C-alpha atoms as one frame of an Amber mdcrd trajectory, in Angstrom:
protein
  16.323-138.126 113.757  16.596-139.257 117.139  14.471-138.249 120.048  17.473
-137.096 121.552  18.754-134.675 118.990  15.733-132.977 118.507  15.536-132.367
 122.376  19.105-131.063 122.229  17.767-128.543 119.372  14.983-127.495 121.437
  17.582-126.610 124.473  19.566-124.208 121.873  16.439-122.313 120.363  13.882
-122.180 123.953  16.428-119.708 125.029  15.169-117.253 122.429  11.532-117.151
 123.683  10.278-114.171 125.593  12.737-112.040 124.681  12.139-108.182 123.660
  14.020-106.914 121.448  13.849-103.512 119.955  14.035-100.902 119.119  14.243
-101.287 115.134  14.446 -98.251 113.543  13.575 -97.413 110.127  16.042 -95.847
 107.261  13.920 -92.815 106.515  10.415 -90.993 107.217   7.200 -92.655 105.633
   7.278 -90.885 102.356   4.707 -90.467  99.413   7.628 -92.025  96.665   7.848
 -95.135  99.301   4.004 -95.581  99.410   3.811 -94.938  95.695   6.069 -97.792
  94.919   4.327-100.005  97.512   1.216 -99.037  95.487   2.762 -99.062  91.832
   4.033-102.551  92.439   0.601-104.090  94.126  -1.635-101.628  91.464  -3.328
-100.668  94.378  -5.306 -97.678  92.926  -7.353 -96.637  96.520  -7.142 -92.771
  96.323  -6.749 -92.461  99.978  -3.056 -93.508 100.012  -2.323 -91.249  97.424
  -4.602 -87.941  97.439  -4.524 -85.529  93.991  -5.516 -82.967  96.230  -2.126
 -82.118  97.943  -3.151 -83.787 101.218  -0.352 -86.084 102.810  -0.119 -89.881
 101.533  -1.771 -92.369 103.911   0.678 -95.725 104.224  -1.304 -98.566 103.165
  -1.858-100.344 106.410   0.203-103.611 104.867   3.079-101.989 104.453   3.539
-102.093 108.509   6.492-104.025 108.637   8.292-102.455 105.371   9.386 -99.426
 107.306  11.626-101.071 109.720  12.979-104.112 107.815  16.353-104.320 106.682
  18.438-103.255 103.794  19.419-104.947 101.069  22.398-105.945 102.592  20.596
-107.085 105.488  21.888-104.415 108.140  19.091-102.096 110.444  19.111 -99.037
 110.310  21.707 -96.693 112.256  20.529 -96.152 115.899  19.064 -99.742 115.902
  19.609-102.187 118.788  22.394-105.136 117.516  20.183-107.607 118.930  19.329
-109.812 115.524  16.013-110.331 116.211  15.959-113.618 113.889  18.783-115.038
 115.730  16.528-118.049 116.395  16.265-118.702 112.655  19.956-118.156 112.420
  20.892-121.054 114.958  17.933-123.271 113.320  20.504-122.884 110.147  23.259
-123.750 111.744  21.689-126.567 112.865  20.700-128.095 109.663  17.192-126.182
 109.275  18.329-123.984 106.762  15.271-123.310 104.590  12.233-120.779 105.926
   9.351-119.511 104.608   6.539-117.305 106.512   3.173-119.383 107.204   0.810
-117.130 108.700   0.012-113.578 109.606  -2.567-112.055 112.394  -2.480-108.375
 112.295  -4.190-105.170 114.262  -4.004-101.991 112.716  -4.460 -99.398 115.485
  -4.835 -96.715 113.167  -2.604 -95.801 109.823   0.218 -93.131 109.572   1.026
 -90.951 106.771   3.770 -88.798 105.379   6.528 -87.779 107.441   5.574 -90.300
 110.842   8.907 -92.239 111.595   8.543 -95.704 112.795  10.310 -98.218 115.124
   9.436-101.511 116.022  10.053-104.510 118.595  10.333-108.243 118.166   9.534
-110.824 120.638   9.577-114.685 119.768   6.437-115.742 121.240   6.439-119.993
 120.817   8.670-122.084 118.782   7.010-125.598 118.315   8.131-129.289 118.415
   9.751-130.657 115.273   7.329-131.030 112.745   6.555-133.105 109.489   5.534
-131.442 106.228   5.502-131.643 102.633   8.328-129.213 102.345  10.870-131.534
 104.690  10.943-131.623 108.848  11.704-127.932 110.961  10.134-125.700 113.524
   7.534-123.343 113.318   8.528-120.276 114.808   5.899-117.738 115.906   7.223
-113.641 116.239   5.112-110.870 117.903   5.869-107.519 116.366   4.794-104.257
 117.547   4.962-100.666 115.350   5.064 -97.293 116.925   5.634 -93.804 115.689
   7.798 -90.934 116.828   5.606 -90.569 119.666   5.774 -93.866 120.799   1.966
 -94.559 119.876   1.637 -97.911 118.491  -0.168 -98.089 115.275   0.095-101.477
 114.584   1.152-105.805 116.375   1.142-108.815 114.619   2.036-112.584 115.115
   3.794-113.835 112.473   4.725-117.662 112.012   7.542-119.060 110.157   8.624
-122.487 109.170  12.312-123.320 109.654  12.987-126.510 107.981  15.420-129.368
 106.179  14.025-129.131 102.683  12.638-132.781 102.027  14.660-135.241  99.805
  13.996-134.446  96.281  11.903-131.205  96.759  11.774-128.555  94.008  13.033
-131.331  91.446  11.435-132.939  88.619   8.979-130.000  87.673  11.968-128.187
  85.690  10.738-128.028  82.596   6.616-127.758  83.614   7.366-124.881  85.479
   9.399-123.065  82.813   7.041-123.941  80.407   4.359-122.607  83.157   6.566
-119.333  83.743   6.221-118.536  79.973   2.550-119.168  79.758   0.466-116.021
  78.921  -1.420-114.591  82.262  -5.313-115.994  82.982  -7.531-113.794  80.792
 -10.709-114.006  83.384 -12.706-111.091  82.888 -14.067-109.108  85.322 -11.698
-107.684  87.932 -12.498-105.488  90.326 -12.437-102.360  90.215 -11.251 -99.862
  93.118 -14.217 -98.603  94.856 -14.095 -94.709  95.040 -17.463 -94.285  97.116
 -18.517 -95.731 100.531 -18.884 -99.176 101.772 -21.172-100.879  99.983 -24.907
-101.850 101.458 -24.708-105.837 102.053 -26.005-108.419 103.774 -24.630-111.610
 105.667 -23.567-114.003 103.280 -23.225-111.534 100.216 -20.728-112.432  98.194
 -17.852-109.933  97.194 -16.972-109.701  93.149 -13.640-112.000  92.000 -10.714
-110.340  91.644  -7.743-112.176  89.454  -4.371-111.523  89.754  -1.805-112.501
  87.133   1.413-113.631  88.947   4.364-112.387  87.376   8.067-112.423  87.911
   7.806-108.629  87.784   5.205-108.810  90.344   6.887-111.161  92.293   9.830
-108.832  92.647   8.368-105.307  92.603   6.173-106.922  95.444   9.387-107.680
  97.898  11.458-104.881  96.692   8.737-102.599  97.481   8.418-104.219 101.092
  12.431-104.229 101.733  12.072-108.093 101.611  15.178-108.987  99.837  15.376
-112.386 100.975  17.134-114.473  97.869  14.285-116.961  97.165  11.890-114.035
  96.047  14.122-112.819  93.212  16.630-115.627  92.671  15.873-118.914  91.256
  18.776-121.035  92.507  18.225-119.951  95.613  14.666-120.797  95.438  15.287
-123.988  93.855  17.844-124.762  97.249  14.697-124.230  99.517  12.950-126.806
  98.194  10.834-124.751  95.530  10.227-125.094  91.695  10.652-121.284  91.122
  11.030-117.871  93.018   7.791-117.496  95.043   5.988-114.149  96.362   7.074
-113.310 100.207   4.224-113.269 102.787   4.529-109.040 102.944   3.130-108.942
  99.073   0.177-111.346  99.700  -0.619-109.233 102.817  -0.635-106.240 100.333
  -2.798-107.843  98.019  -5.397-109.530 100.419  -5.411-105.611 102.037  -5.857
-104.142  98.313  -8.600-106.741  97.195 -10.689-105.667 100.570 -10.473-102.227
 100.276 -11.146-101.832  96.816 -14.278-103.584  97.681 -14.452-101.428 100.549
 -13.641 -97.876  99.270 -11.595 -95.078 100.592 -13.503 -94.408 103.675 -13.348
 -97.914 105.019 -10.229 -98.539 107.332  -8.914-101.826 107.726  -9.115-103.205
 111.502  -7.526-106.712 111.345  -6.449-108.954 108.780  -5.032-112.799 109.537
  -4.550-115.345 107.167  -2.128-118.870 106.669  -0.695-119.128 103.585  -0.915
-122.461 101.512   0.679-123.147  97.605   3.077-120.563  96.752   2.486-118.342
  94.179   4.896-118.215  91.521   5.583-116.725  87.973   3.079-117.912  85.153
   0.092-118.507  87.338  -2.945-116.470  88.399  -4.131-116.405  91.914  -8.285
-115.562  91.998  -9.917-113.387  95.218 -13.183-114.017  96.426 -14.392-113.444
  99.555 -18.032-113.427 101.594 -19.573-110.922 104.555 -20.118-113.119 107.488
 -21.351-111.027 109.714 -22.150-106.703 110.255 -22.373-104.775 112.998 -24.044
-101.141 113.391 -23.350 -98.830 115.883 -23.858 -95.294 116.295 -20.571 -94.136
 115.645 -19.360 -97.102 113.127 -20.255 -99.643 110.785 -18.212-102.837 110.479
 -18.222-105.936 108.268 -16.259-108.823 109.038 -15.170-110.537 105.567 -13.613
-114.115 104.830 -11.625-114.619 101.386  -9.104-116.920 100.061  -7.133-116.954
  96.765  -6.779-119.523  94.697  -4.276-120.357  91.736  -3.524-123.332  89.937
  -2.070-125.269  92.732  -5.027-124.973  94.777  -5.419-123.072  97.970  -2.732
-119.812  98.095  -4.191-117.936 101.232  -7.338-117.938 103.163  -8.396-115.440
 106.218 -10.351-112.868 107.677 -10.799-109.347 108.171 -12.353-106.430 109.686
 -13.385-103.261 107.871 -14.793-100.190 109.344 -16.418 -97.090 108.346 -17.212
 -94.361 110.930 -19.791 -92.263 110.769
C-alpha cells in the first residue's frame, strides 16, 4: 500500500480522536442474576460476589464493561446517546480493515458496585497508530478510554482498551482446519493442582513468592458462555465461519472473558477480603476450543500501611500456542 493511501486512511480516522461520547446507559440495574451468570460461566466461586447470608450481591470488578454493552442486535439501551463510539472501527472496515480484535486492557477500579446500582459510561478514542504490519495482517491500533459511573455520577472504574483493526493476511486461517478440528475434540488437560478459592484473608507472602498455578480448560462452552455473560455478541466469539473470515482458525475467547479469568485467578488466591485495585494486561496467542490455559504468577512487591496491605502481582496465562495473556495487578486488603 502506498504512503499516499495510508495518509488518506489516517486523515479519515484522525477526526475521531479526542471526542468524548456518552452517556451510554445500561439496560438493567446491577442484578444478582447477571452476577450469577458471570460467576457460573467463569467458575468464579468467590463468596464476596454471591453471599449466602442474604447480603446484597457484589459485581465482580471485571464485569465493569458488561453493564453498558449493546444487546444481541447491537443496540444501546434506550436513553443512550445516538453517537456510535466505535464509528472509527466502522470507517476502518469500509476502508478495507474489516477484522478487529482487542489486544490490551489497563483498568483502575475505584470501588466495587453491587445490586441495584445503575451504570452509565463514556467513551473517547484516545489514539490511533500509523499503519502496522503484524502476523494477523496490516492495520491500525485504536486505543479507547472508557469511564464508568454509577447512578450518583460517581466514577467506579476507568480503563484504556486497545483494538487492532486489520486486513487479514493472505492465507490466514487456512491450512490448519483438520488439526484444529482434532484439537477441538481432544479431551481437556487433566493437569492437577487447580487452585481452589481462598475464603480467608490474603496469604502472608514475601516478595518473589509464587502463586499456585491454575489450569483452565478452554472449551467452546467457556468461550461462548463468557461472551454472553459479558454481553459481547461479536460473531467471532461464537460463529466459526466469522472467526475464519477474520483470519482465525476457530472461535476464540473475547478479552472480557480473559479479563474475568485473570481477576478470578488473582482473587481465588487473595481471598474475598481482598479488593482488586488495578489490572493491566496484553493479549498474545488466542484461546481456542480444545486447549488449556495455565495461569502462573508471582509477588513483585508488598506495601504495608496503617490502613491496608497491598500486593503487586505479575501473572501470565499460557496455552499450547504459547503466551495468551501477561500482565500485572494490585490487590488491597484494608484493616
